[in-house]
VOGU-3710 file (C-alpha; in Angstrom, 3 decimals, decimal comma):
1> dkwlvedglk> 0,011/-0,012/0,005  2,879/2,400/-0,658  3,066/4,679/-3,616  5,768/6,975/-4,957  4,708/9,922/-7,044  7,683/11,231/-8,902  6,205/13,985/-10,944  2,928/15,760/-11,912  2,151/17,305/-8,503  2,901/20,827/-7,305
11> agdkvivegl> 3,460/21,992/-3,739  0,131/22,011/-1,969  -1,592/19,562/-4,303  -3,592/16,871/-2,467  -3,826/13,188/-3,400  -6,626/10,745/-2,665  -5,159/7,728/-0,888  -8,237/6,079/0,545  -11,787/5,586/-0,698  -10,998/6,300/-4,452
21> qkiqpgmpvq> -13,532/3,635/-5,554  -16,356/5,600/-3,819  -15,955/8,946/-5,428  -17,339/10,335/-8,695  -16,453/13,464/-10,715  -17,737/16,652/-9,070  -18,368/14,909/-5,779  -17,327/16,991/-2,651  -14,626/15,393/-0,583  -13,208/16,265/2,838
31> atemgaapak> -9,404/16,442/3,005  -7,646/14,979/5,958  -3,904/14,980/6,512  -2,551/11,364/6,276  -1,581/10,082/9,614  -3,627/12,649/11,412  -5,948/11,163/14,105  -9,594/12,173/13,990  -10,381/15,015/16,320  -11,523/13,837/19,770
41> paaapaapaa> -13,328/15,973/22,277  -11,049/17,219/25,061  -11,445/15,225/28,194  -11,312/16,838/31,699  -7,957/16,246/33,362  -8,000/13,359/35,745  -8,025/14,204/39,566  -4,881/13,356/41,433  -5,132/10,284/43,641  -5,812/11,038/47,260
51> qq> -2,901/10,347/49,563  -3,625/8,387/52,721
//
């Protein structure tokens, strides 16, 4: 599942690397940086354990 693009792209161009079989011309897509984890809601910090 590794590809090497040697030419034809300019700085800032985006490449579809997943779900290509599902898209059609003119269909809107949502760009996500490869390797970026989906955004998760911020969790409240855990309270420190009580010392006894």
